[in-house]
C-alpha atoms as an extended CHARMM CRD file, in Angstrom:
* protein
*
        49  EXT
         1         1  MET       CA             90.0270000000      127.4710000000      108.6650000000  PROA      1               0.0000000000
         2         2  LYS       CA             86.7860000000      128.6030000000      107.1080000000  PROA      2               0.0000000000
         3         3  ASP       CA             85.7330000000      132.2610000000      107.0880000000  PROA      3               0.0000000000
         4         4  ASP       CA             82.3260000000      133.9300000000      106.9540000000  PROA      4               0.0000000000
         5         5  GLN       CA             82.4540000000      134.0780000000      103.1350000000  PROA      5               0.0000000000
         6         6  ASN       CA             82.8590000000      130.2780000000      102.7960000000  PROA      6               0.0000000000
         7         7  ASN       CA             86.5530000000      130.4380000000      101.9040000000  PROA      7               0.0000000000
         8         8  LYS       CA             88.7420000000      127.6780000000      103.3040000000  PROA      8               0.0000000000
         9         9  TRP       CA             92.3300000000      128.6980000000      104.1300000000  PROA      9               0.0000000000
        10        10  ASN       CA             95.3630000000      126.5110000000      104.6730000000  PROA      10              0.0000000000
        11        11  VAL       CA             98.0940000000      127.1500000000      107.2710000000  PROA      11              0.0000000000
        12        12  PHE       CA            100.0660000000      129.2270000000      104.7380000000  PROA      12              0.0000000000
        13        13  GLY       CA             97.1910000000      131.7130000000      104.2400000000  PROA      13              0.0000000000
        14        14  VAL       CA             96.1900000000      130.4550000000      100.8070000000  PROA      14              0.0000000000
        15        15  ALA       CA             92.5030000000      130.0360000000       99.9800000000  PROA      15              0.0000000000
        16        16  VAL       CA             92.0430000000      126.4440000000       98.8610000000  PROA      16              0.0000000000
        17        17  SER       CA             88.3180000000      126.7370000000       98.1180000000  PROA      17              0.0000000000
        18        18  GLY       CA             85.5590000000      129.3250000000       97.9810000000  PROA      18              0.0000000000
        19        19  PRO       CA             85.1690000000      132.6350000000       96.1290000000  PROA      19              0.0000000000
        20        20  ARG       CA             88.7650000000      133.6760000000       96.9060000000  PROA      20              0.0000000000
        21        21  LYS       CA             90.3410000000      130.3660000000       95.8700000000  PROA      21              0.0000000000
        22        22  GLY       CA             94.0080000000      130.9210000000       94.9850000000  PROA      22              0.0000000000
        23        23  ASP       CA             94.2980000000      134.2180000000       96.9000000000  PROA      23              0.0000000000
        24        24  GLN       CA             96.9160000000      134.5290000000       99.6190000000  PROA      24              0.0000000000
        25        25  LEU       CA             96.6640000000      136.5790000000      102.8030000000  PROA      25              0.0000000000
        26        26  ASN       CA             99.3350000000      139.2180000000      103.4900000000  PROA      26              0.0000000000
        27        27  SER       CA            101.9830000000      138.1870000000      106.0030000000  PROA      27              0.0000000000
        28        28  LYS       CA            103.1530000000      140.4950000000      108.7660000000  PROA      28              0.0000000000
        29        29  THR       CA            106.8690000000      140.8820000000      109.3860000000  PROA      29              0.0000000000
        30        30  SER       CA            107.6340000000      140.9220000000      113.0800000000  PROA      30              0.0000000000
        31        31  PHE       CA            109.3180000000      139.0910000000      115.9040000000  PROA      31              0.0000000000
        32        32  LYS       CA            108.8240000000      138.8600000000      119.6180000000  PROA      32              0.0000000000
        33        33  ALA       CA            111.5890000000      138.9770000000      122.2090000000  PROA      33              0.0000000000
        34        34  LEU       CA            111.9440000000      139.5410000000      125.9230000000  PROA      34              0.0000000000
        35        35  TRP       CA            113.5860000000      142.8120000000      126.9680000000  PROA      35              0.0000000000
        36        36  TRP       CA            116.9360000000      141.1380000000      127.6950000000  PROA      36              0.0000000000
        37        37  ALA       CA            117.0640000000      139.4800000000      124.2720000000  PROA      37              0.0000000000
        38        38  TRP       CA            116.9770000000      142.7460000000      122.2800000000  PROA      38              0.0000000000
        39        39  GLN       CA            120.6870000000      143.2350000000      122.9180000000  PROA      39              0.0000000000
        40        40  THR       CA            121.3380000000      140.0970000000      120.8440000000  PROA      40              0.0000000000
        41        41  PHE       CA            119.6560000000      141.6570000000      117.7980000000  PROA      41              0.0000000000
        42        42  TYR       CA            120.8190000000      145.2680000000      118.1320000000  PROA      42              0.0000000000
        43        43  ASP       CA            124.4110000000      146.2440000000      118.9370000000  PROA      43              0.0000000000
        44        44  ASP       CA            123.4540000000      149.7770000000      120.0050000000  PROA      44              0.0000000000
        45        45  PHE       CA            120.5990000000      148.7110000000      122.2910000000  PROA      45              0.0000000000
        46        46  ASN       CA            120.4700000000      150.5980000000      125.6050000000  PROA      46              0.0000000000
        47        47  PHE       CA            117.7570000000      149.7500000000      128.1250000000  PROA      47              0.0000000000
        48        48  GLU       CA            118.2030000000      152.8800000000      130.2280000000  PROA      48              0.0000000000
        49        49  ASN       CA            115.3520000000      155.3850000000      130.4000000000  PROA      49              0.0000000000
């Protein structure tokens, strides 16, 4: 991917060329799950309102 500042980024978020060559983008920590799958991750999960 190439951004508006002429940096080229690889799939790992590392600039491989351009003014920011060698910099790495920050990664977000998250996961996505359907409502019924939360119970697998959290023992105390209760889906009642």
